[in-house]
C-alpha positions as CSV (number, residue, x, y, z in Angstrom):
1,M,40.6,14.7,-53.5
2,A,44.3,14.9,-53.9
3,L,44.4,17.4,-51.1
4,E,42.5,15.1,-48.9
5,N,44.8,12.2,-49.7
6,S,47.9,14.3,-48.9
7,V,46.5,15.3,-45.6
8,L,45.5,11.8,-44.7
9,S,49.0,10.5,-45.5
10,S,50.6,13.1,-43.2
11,R,48.2,12.3,-40.3
12,P,49.8,10.4,-37.4
13,E,48.6,7.0,-36.5
14,S,47.1,8.0,-33.1
15,L,45.0,11.0,-33.3
16,S,43.2,12.2,-30.2
17,L,40.1,14.3,-30.6
18,P,39.0,16.2,-27.5
19,V,35.3,16.0,-27.0
20,S,33.4,18.6,-25.0
21,E,31.4,17.4,-22.0
22,K,28.1,18.8,-23.2
23,G,28.5,17.8,-26.8
24,E,28.4,21.4,-28.0
25,G,30.9,23.5,-29.9
26,P,33.7,22.2,-32.2
27,V,34.6,18.6,-32.0
28,G,38.3,19.0,-31.8
29,E,41.5,20.2,-33.4
30,A,44.3,18.3,-35.0
31,E,47.8,18.0,-33.5
32,P,50.2,20.9,-34.0
33,A,52.0,19.0,-36.7
34,T,49.3,19.8,-39.2
35,P,48.5,23.5,-38.8
36,T,46.9,23.8,-42.2
37,G,43.6,22.2,-41.3
38,V,41.3,20.8,-38.7
39,F,40.0,17.3,-38.7
40,D,36.3,17.1,-38.2
41,V,34.7,13.7,-37.5
42,S,31.2,13.6,-39.1
43,E,29.0,11.0,-37.4
44,E,26.6,11.0,-40.3
45,L,29.1,10.6,-43.2
46,G,31.6,8.5,-41.3
47,R,34.6,10.0,-43.0
48,V,37.3,12.6,-42.3
49,V,37.1,16.0,-44.0
50,T,39.3,19.0,-43.8
51,T,38.4,22.6,-43.3
52,D,40.7,25.5,-43.5
53,T,41.3,27.4,-40.4
54,A,40.3,31.0,-40.3
55,A,41.0,33.8,-37.9
56,P,38.2,34.3,-35.4
57,P,36.0,37.3,-36.4
58,Q,36.6,40.4,-34.4
59,P,33.5,41.5,-32.5
60,T,32.0,44.7,-34.0
61,P,30.8,47.3,-31.6
62,R,27.0,47.6,-31.5
63,S,24.8,50.2,-30.0
64,F,22.4,49.6,-27.1
65,Q,19.4,49.7,-29.4
66,S,20.8,47.0,-31.7
67,K,21.7,44.8,-28.8
68,L,18.2,45.2,-27.3
69,A,16.6,44.4,-30.7
70,A,18.8,41.3,-31.1
71,R,17.9,40.1,-27.7
72,E,14.1,40.6,-28.3
73,A,14.4,38.7,-31.6
74,Q,16.3,35.9,-29.9
75,A,13.6,35.7,-27.2
76,A,10.8,35.6,-29.9
77,T,12.5,32.8,-31.8
78,P,11.4,29.4,-30.4
79,Q,14.4,27.5,-29.1
80,P,14.6,23.8,-29.7
81,R,14.0,22.0,-26.4
82,K,16.3,19.3,-25.3
83,K,14.7,15.9,-24.8
84,A,15.2,15.3,-21.1
85,Q,13.7,13.0,-18.6
86,G,10.4,14.4,-17.4
87,A,9.6,15.0,-13.8
88,G,6.7,12.6,-14.0
89,S,8.8,9.6,-14.9
90,E,11.8,7.8,-13.4
91,K,14.0,4.8,-14.2
92,G,13.9,1.8,-12.0
93,K,16.9,-0.3,-11.0
94,F,16.5,-2.6,-14.1
95,G,15.9,0.3,-16.5
96,W,12.2,-0.1,-16.8
97,G,10.4,3.2,-17.3
98,R,8.4,3.7,-14.1
99,S,5.7,6.3,-14.3
100,R,5.3,8.5,-11.3
101,R,1.8,9.5,-12.3
102,K,-0.5,9.5,-9.3
103,R,-2.6,6.4,-9.5
104,Q,-6.2,6.7,-8.4
105,R,-6.4,5.0,-5.0
106,Y,-9.2,2.7,-4.1
107,V,-8.5,3.4,-0.4
108,E,-6.7,6.6,0.7
109,K,-3.8,6.5,3.2
110,N,-6.1,7.8,5.9
111,G,-8.5,4.9,5.4
112,R,-11.2,6.8,3.4
113,C,-12.7,4.7,0.6
114,N,-12.4,6.7,-2.6
115,V,-15.8,5.5,-4.0
116,Q,-18.8,7.6,-4.8
117,H,-22.3,6.2,-5.5
118,G,-24.2,7.9,-8.3
119,N,-27.5,7.4,-10.2
120,M,-29.2,5.9,-7.3
121,R,-32.9,5.5,-7.8
122,E,-34.0,4.3,-4.3
123,T,-32.9,7.2,-2.2
124,Y,-35.9,6.7,0.0
125,R,-34.0,3.9,1.7
126,Y,-32.0,6.6,3.5
127,L,-35.1,7.8,5.3
128,T,-36.0,4.3,6.5
129,D,-32.8,4.4,8.6
130,I,-32.9,8.1,9.6
131,F,-30.8,7.6,12.7
132,T,-27.8,6.1,10.7
133,T,-28.3,8.8,8.0
134,L,-28.0,11.6,10.6
135,V,-25.0,10.0,12.2
136,D,-23.2,9.6,8.8
137,L,-23.7,13.3,8.0
138,N,-20.7,15.6,8.3
139,W,-20.5,17.9,11.3
140,R,-21.8,21.0,9.6
141,C,-25.0,19.2,8.5
142,S,-25.4,17.5,11.8
143,L,-25.2,20.7,13.7
144,F,-27.7,22.3,11.3
145,V,-30.1,19.5,11.8
146,F,-29.6,19.6,15.6
147,V,-30.4,23.3,15.8
148,M,-33.3,23.1,13.4
149,A,-34.9,20.2,15.2
150,Y,-35.3,22.3,18.4
151,A,-36.1,25.6,16.6
152,V,-38.9,24.1,14.5
153,T,-40.6,22.4,17.4
154,W,-40.4,25.5,19.5
155,L,-41.8,27.7,16.7
156,F,-44.5,25.1,15.9
157,F,-45.8,24.8,19.4
158,G,-45.4,28.6,20.1
159,A,-47.6,29.3,17.1
160,I,-50.2,26.8,18.4
161,W,-50.2,28.5,21.9
162,Y,-50.6,31.9,20.2
163,L,-53.5,30.6,18.1
164,I,-55.2,29.3,21.2
165,A,-54.9,32.6,22.9
166,Y,-56.1,34.4,19.9
167,C,-59.1,32.2,19.4
168,R,-60.2,32.3,23.0
169,G,-60.0,36.1,23.1
170,D,-57.2,36.2,25.7
171,L,-55.4,38.9,23.7
172,D,-58.5,41.2,23.9
173,H,-58.8,41.0,27.7
174,L,-55.3,41.7,28.7
175,E,-56.3,44.5,31.1
176,D,-59.4,42.6,32.4
177,E,-58.5,41.1,35.8
178,T,-61.7,39.1,35.9
179,W,-60.9,37.2,32.7
180,T,-59.1,33.9,33.1
181,P,-56.9,33.2,30.1
182,C,-55.6,29.9,29.0
183,V,-52.0,30.9,29.8
184,N,-51.3,33.8,32.1
185,N,-49.1,36.6,30.8
186,V,-49.3,35.6,27.1
187,N,-49.8,38.9,25.3
188,G,-48.3,38.1,21.9
189,F,-46.4,35.7,19.7
190,I,-43.1,36.3,21.5
191,S,-44.5,35.5,24.9
192,A,-46.2,32.4,23.4
193,F,-42.8,31.3,21.8
194,L,-41.1,31.8,25.2
195,F,-43.8,29.7,26.9
196,S,-43.2,27.0,24.3
197,I,-39.5,26.9,25.1
198,E,-40.1,26.8,28.9
199,T,-42.6,23.9,28.4
200,E,-40.4,21.8,26.2
201,T,-37.2,22.4,28.1
202,T,-39.0,22.1,31.5
203,I,-37.4,25.4,32.7
204,G,-40.5,26.7,34.4
205,Y,-39.8,30.4,35.3
206,G,-43.2,30.7,36.9
207,H,-44.3,33.9,35.1
208,R,-46.2,32.2,32.3
209,V,-48.4,29.5,33.7
210,I,-51.2,27.4,32.2
211,T,-54.6,27.6,34.0
212,D,-57.3,25.0,34.6
213,Q,-59.9,26.8,32.5
214,C,-58.3,25.6,29.2
215,P,-58.7,21.8,28.5
216,V,-57.2,22.3,25.0
217,G,-54.1,23.9,26.5
218,T,-53.8,20.9,28.9
219,M,-53.8,18.4,26.0
220,L,-51.3,20.5,24.1
221,L,-49.1,20.7,27.1
222,L,-49.0,16.9,27.4
223,L,-48.3,16.5,23.6
224,Q,-45.4,19.0,23.7
225,A,-43.9,17.4,26.7
226,I,-43.9,13.9,25.1
227,L,-42.7,15.1,21.7
228,G,-40.1,17.3,23.4
229,S,-38.7,14.3,25.2
230,M,-38.6,12.3,22.0
231,V,-36.7,15.1,20.2
232,N,-34.3,15.3,23.1
233,A,-33.6,11.6,23.1
234,F,-33.2,11.4,19.4
235,M,-30.9,14.4,18.9
236,V,-28.8,13.8,22.0
237,G,-28.4,10.2,21.0
238,C,-27.3,11.1,17.5
239,M,-24.7,13.6,18.8
240,F,-23.4,11.1,21.4
241,V,-23.0,8.4,18.8
242,K,-21.4,10.8,16.4
243,I,-18.9,12.0,19.0
244,S,-18.0,8.5,20.1
245,Q,-17.7,7.0,16.6
246,P,-15.2,4.2,16.5
247,N,-13.5,5.7,13.4
248,K,-12.2,8.4,15.6
249,R,-10.4,5.8,17.6
250,A,-8.8,4.6,14.4
251,E,-7.0,8.0,14.1
252,T,-4.4,6.8,16.6
253,L,-3.8,3.5,14.7
254,V,-1.0,4.2,12.4
255,F,0.5,2.2,9.4
256,S,3.9,2.5,7.9
257,R,4.3,4.8,5.0
258,N,5.8,2.0,2.8
259,A,5.7,-1.7,2.6
260,V,8.9,-3.7,2.1
261,I,9.9,-7.0,0.5
262,S,12.9,-8.9,1.8
263,L,14.1,-12.3,3.0
264,R,12.9,-13.6,6.2
265,D,14.0,-17.2,7.1
266,E,15.2,-17.6,3.5
267,R,11.8,-16.8,2.1
268,L,10.6,-13.6,0.4
269,C,8.1,-11.8,2.5
270,L,5.9,-8.7,2.0
271,M,5.9,-6.7,5.3
272,F,4.4,-3.6,6.7
273,R,4.3,-2.1,10.2
274,V,1.3,-1.1,12.4
275,G,1.2,0.6,15.7
276,D,-1.2,2.0,18.3
277,L,-0.4,5.4,19.8
278,R,-2.7,5.1,22.8
279,S,-2.0,3.3,26.0
280,S,-5.5,1.8,26.0
281,H,-5.4,-1.4,23.9
282,I,-7.4,-2.8,21.0
283,V,-9.1,-5.9,22.3
284,G,-9.2,-8.9,19.8
285,A,-7.3,-7.1,17.1
286,N,-7.0,-9.0,13.8
287,M,-5.4,-8.0,10.5
288,R,-6.6,-8.6,6.9
289,A,-5.1,-7.6,3.6
290,K,-6.5,-7.4,0.1
291,L,-4.9,-7.0,-3.3
292,I,-6.8,-4.7,-5.6
293,K,-5.8,-5.3,-9.2
294,S,-7.6,-5.4,-12.5
295,K,-7.6,-8.7,-14.4
296,Q,-9.1,-10.5,-17.3
297,T,-10.5,-14.0,-17.0
298,Q,-9.9,-16.8,-19.4
299,E,-13.3,-16.3,-20.9
300,G,-12.5,-12.6,-21.7
301,E,-14.3,-11.0,-18.9
302,F,-12.6,-7.9,-17.6
303,I,-12.8,-7.3,-13.8
304,P,-11.7,-3.7,-13.1
305,L,-11.1,-3.9,-9.3
306,D,-10.6,-7.5,-8.5
307,Q,-10.0,-8.3,-4.8
308,T,-7.6,-11.1,-3.9
309,D,-7.0,-12.2,-0.3
310,I,-3.4,-11.8,1.0
311,S,-2.7,-14.2,3.8
312,V,-1.1,-12.6,6.8
313,G,-1.2,-15.7,9.1
314,F,-4.9,-16.7,9.0
315,E,-3.9,-20.4,9.0
316,T,-1.4,-20.1,11.8
317,G,-3.3,-17.5,13.9
318,D,-0.6,-14.8,13.4
319,D,-3.3,-12.5,12.1
320,R,-4.6,-12.1,15.7
321,L,-2.5,-9.3,17.2
322,F,-1.5,-8.3,20.7
323,L,-1.0,-4.7,19.8
324,V,0.9,-3.4,22.8
325,S,3.9,-2.2,20.8
326,P,4.4,-1.7,17.0
327,L,4.3,-5.0,15.1
328,V,5.6,-5.9,11.6
329,I,3.0,-7.8,9.7
330,S,4.5,-10.4,7.3
331,H,3.0,-12.1,4.3
332,E,5.0,-15.1,3.1
333,I,5.2,-15.2,-0.7
334,D,4.5,-18.8,-1.4
335,S,2.8,-20.7,-4.2
336,R,-0.6,-19.5,-3.0
337,S,0.4,-15.9,-2.9
338,P,-0.5,-13.5,-5.8
339,F,3.1,-12.3,-5.8
340,W,4.6,-15.7,-6.5
341,D,5.8,-14.8,-9.9
342,M,6.6,-11.1,-9.2
343,S,10.3,-10.1,-9.4
344,Q,11.9,-6.7,-8.7
345,A,11.8,-5.8,-12.4
346,Q,8.1,-6.7,-12.7
347,L,7.4,-4.7,-9.5
348,E,8.8,-1.5,-11.1
349,K,6.3,-1.7,-14.0
350,D,3.3,-3.3,-12.3
351,D,0.2,-1.5,-11.2
352,F,-1.7,-2.7,-8.1
353,E,-2.9,-1.6,-4.7
354,I,-2.6,-3.4,-1.4
355,V,-5.4,-2.6,1.1
356,V,-4.7,-3.5,4.8
357,I,-7.5,-3.6,7.4
358,L,-7.1,-3.7,11.2
359,E,-10.2,-4.5,13.2
360,G,-10.7,-4.8,16.9
361,M,-12.8,-3.7,19.9
362,V,-12.1,-0.4,21.7
363,E,-11.2,-1.2,25.3
364,A,-12.7,2.0,26.7
365,T,-16.1,1.9,25.0
366,G,-16.5,-1.7,23.8
367,M,-17.3,-0.6,20.3
368,T,-15.8,-2.2,17.2
369,C,-13.1,-0.2,15.5
370,Q,-11.6,-0.5,12.0
371,A,-8.5,1.2,10.6
372,R,-7.6,1.1,6.9
373,S,-4.6,2.0,4.8
374,S,-3.2,1.1,1.3
375,Y,0.1,0.8,-0.5
376,L,0.5,1.4,-4.2
377,A,3.1,-0.5,-6.3
378,E,5.6,2.4,-6.0
379,E,5.2,2.4,-2.3
380,V,6.5,-1.2,-2.0
381,L,10.3,-1.1,-1.5
382,W,12.2,-4.2,-2.7
383,G,15.2,-5.2,-0.7
384,H,14.4,-3.1,2.4
385,R,13.7,-3.9,6.1
386,F,12.2,-1.9,8.9
387,S,14.5,-0.2,11.4
388,P,14.2,-1.4,15.0
389,M,12.4,1.1,17.3
390,M,12.3,-0.7,20.7
391,S,14.9,-0.5,23.3
392,L,15.2,-1.7,26.9
393,A,15.1,1.2,29.5
394,E,15.2,1.1,33.3
395,G,12.3,-1.2,34.1
396,F,10.3,-0.8,30.9
397,F,10.6,-1.0,27.1
398,D,11.0,2.3,25.3
399,V,9.4,2.6,21.8
400,D,10.8,5.3,19.6
401,Y,8.1,6.3,17.1
402,G,10.5,8.5,15.3
403,A,11.8,5.4,13.5
404,F,8.4,4.0,12.7
405,H,8.6,4.7,9.0
406,H,12.4,4.2,8.6
407,T,13.7,1.4,6.4
408,F,17.2,0.3,5.3
409,E,18.5,-1.7,2.4
410,V,19.5,-5.4,2.8
411,D,20.8,-8.0,0.4
412,T,17.8,-9.4,-1.4
413,P,17.7,-11.4,-4.6
414,S,15.9,-9.6,-7.4
415,C,14.2,-12.8,-8.8
416,S,10.7,-13.9,-8.0
417,A,9.8,-16.3,-5.2
418,R,9.2,-19.0,-7.7
419,E,12.6,-18.7,-9.2
420,L,14.2,-18.5,-5.8
421,S,12.3,-21.7,-4.7
422,L,13.5,-23.5,-7.9
423,A,17.1,-22.5,-7.4
424,A,17.0,-23.7,-3.8
425,A,15.5,-27.0,-4.9
426,R,18.2,-27.4,-7.6
427,L,20.9,-26.6,-5.0
428,E,19.5,-29.1,-2.5
429,A,19.3,-31.8,-5.2
430,H,22.8,-31.2,-6.3
431,L,24.2,-31.4,-2.8
432,Y,22.2,-34.6,-2.2
433,W,23.5,-36.4,-5.3
434,S,27.0,-35.1,-4.9
435,I,27.3,-36.3,-1.3
436,S,25.8,-39.7,-2.2
437,S,28.2,-40.1,-5.1
438,R,31.2,-39.3,-2.9
439,L,30.1,-41.8,-0.2
440,D,29.7,-44.5,-2.9
441,E,33.1,-43.8,-4.3
442,E,34.8,-44.0,-0.9
443,K,33.0,-47.3,-0.2
444,W,33.6,-49.1,-3.5
445,D,36.9,-47.6,-4.6
446,G,40.2,-49.5,-4.7
447,P,41.1,-52.5,-2.5
448,N,38.0,-52.1,-0.4
449,L,35.9,-53.3,-3.3
450,T,38.2,-56.3,-3.8
451,E,38.2,-57.2,-0.1
452,H,34.4,-56.9,0.0
453,L,33.9,-59.1,-3.0
454,E,36.2,-61.8,-1.7
455,K,34.2,-61.9,1.6
456,Q,30.9,-62.4,-0.2
457,P,29.6,-66.1,0.0
458,G,28.5,-66.1,-3.6
459,S,31.7,-64.8,-5.1
460,G,33.7,-66.8,-7.6
461,S,36.9,-66.9,-5.4
462,A,35.0,-68.3,-2.4
463,N,33.0,-71.1,-3.8
464,G,34.6,-71.6,-7.2
465,K,31.5,-70.9,-9.1
466,G,30.9,-68.0,-11.4
467,G,27.2,-67.7,-10.7
468,V,25.2,-65.0,-8.9
469,G,27.1,-62.6,-6.7
470,T,26.1,-59.4,-5.1
471,T,22.5,-58.3,-5.2
472,F,21.8,-54.6,-5.9
473,T,18.5,-52.9,-5.2
474,V,17.4,-50.0,-7.4
475,G,14.4,-48.3,-5.9
476,E,12.1,-51.2,-4.9
477,T,13.3,-53.7,-7.5
478,S,16.1,-56.2,-6.8
479,E,18.4,-57.5,-9.6
480,S,21.2,-60.1,-9.5
481,Q,24.3,-58.9,-11.1
482,D,26.9,-61.1,-12.6
483,Q,30.2,-61.1,-10.8
484,S,32.2,-61.3,-14.0
485,G,31.5,-57.7,-14.6
486,Q,31.5,-55.3,-11.7
487,G,29.3,-52.7,-13.5
488,E,29.2,-49.0,-12.9
489,Q,28.4,-47.8,-9.4
490,N,26.5,-44.5,-8.8
491,G,24.6,-42.6,-6.2
492,S,21.3,-44.0,-7.1
493,V,22.4,-47.7,-6.6
494,A,22.3,-49.0,-3.1
495,T,24.0,-52.2,-2.1
496,D,21.7,-54.8,-0.6
497,Q,23.6,-56.9,2.0
498,S,20.6,-58.9,3.1
499,E,22.7,-62.0,2.6
500,S,25.0,-61.7,5.6
501,E,28.3,-63.3,5.8
502,A,28.3,-67.0,6.5
């Protein structure tokens, strides 16, 4: 203890302790004036202790085997891991922990609805609408059904033609020229199968021909021709509708990668961009938006995927688009908006999904088309604006789709739209009352007030009576003020000069 007091008494008043950048190694050394010890600041004990300096140990030579054994032992020993920020989390602008975990989308970016129906008991309903069921199948299943529809009918009728020839004995009289078969040149199943294909497809090579000595074959020929036409119409119609599906037209309708929130005409607006890559336009295009967010009602009911409408100009007609060039769709965040109380800090920790839907009629085919996309909470950029992408060229407007997804930062308040509206209302009220007060002060201040009072017919100096003088109106109520006391004038009191000068 005496040694510690002696060292502390000889320590200078200002002692600088160098600190390493990574926080590892010795804390620092004392100044050269005290070579007997090193001051070590202990964060846990909060006091200064002294340790004697010692000469650094000299490295002892080791063999290769010992170095290898030490390295293996060090690798086998578990090293304490530093607590670092994980790759799956990030810090927002306001310090909120924002998880980068992939949220399960309700609608994918390409418009596919991420919903699967399970435990369905009434699957027979698919067969009642077999045409739509075949159209909704993927291409692999559709091609398989297409091939099997023709192959099965050919094989079925081929087997019947072979059975007729076998029952009539045509196969036993192949070399008999006096025998009249049902179908000429049908000598086996393969020839009967080929005749079935020729009949259904109306090829008619002329080698295998039905004769008039077989009424059963005539009836079968009529039945196969009718059923073959129905199969052709059904399958060709399915393939045509599947090829010309409107959702393929939606592949050329693109949405911006991110949505932005910024000021537009001094109001916070949620905006995203939509464009059409084709020169053929979408007729009667209209835009809709939905907010997908779980909520709990006041009665305690939990709604996992509640859908709230987001107005994009339905009242004003701005939702009906003339989609010739890329457009920025804007949603004004007002008191009816679900984002009325959302600030930038709340956006960083909120969890929701915005589904946008573009509908219209394809100009080339006249079929209705629908394109969909979605934006998660982390895909909404606060304080950004879309870059311009249209320029005027020689005789036309040039659209640069390379800047379709580009945004840039702009000055945007981080408060919610409600707070911004309240602040604007307070500022407007403050300016109104301050201007009114200044006008009243200039009107009633100094000699102007005395001259005005002297000119009043009811003033004491004019008629010698100290009765009623100037009449003041507050709101809609009129009161007579005594002239003996002038009272306090303010911005809310207006002078009623209904009694004009005599």
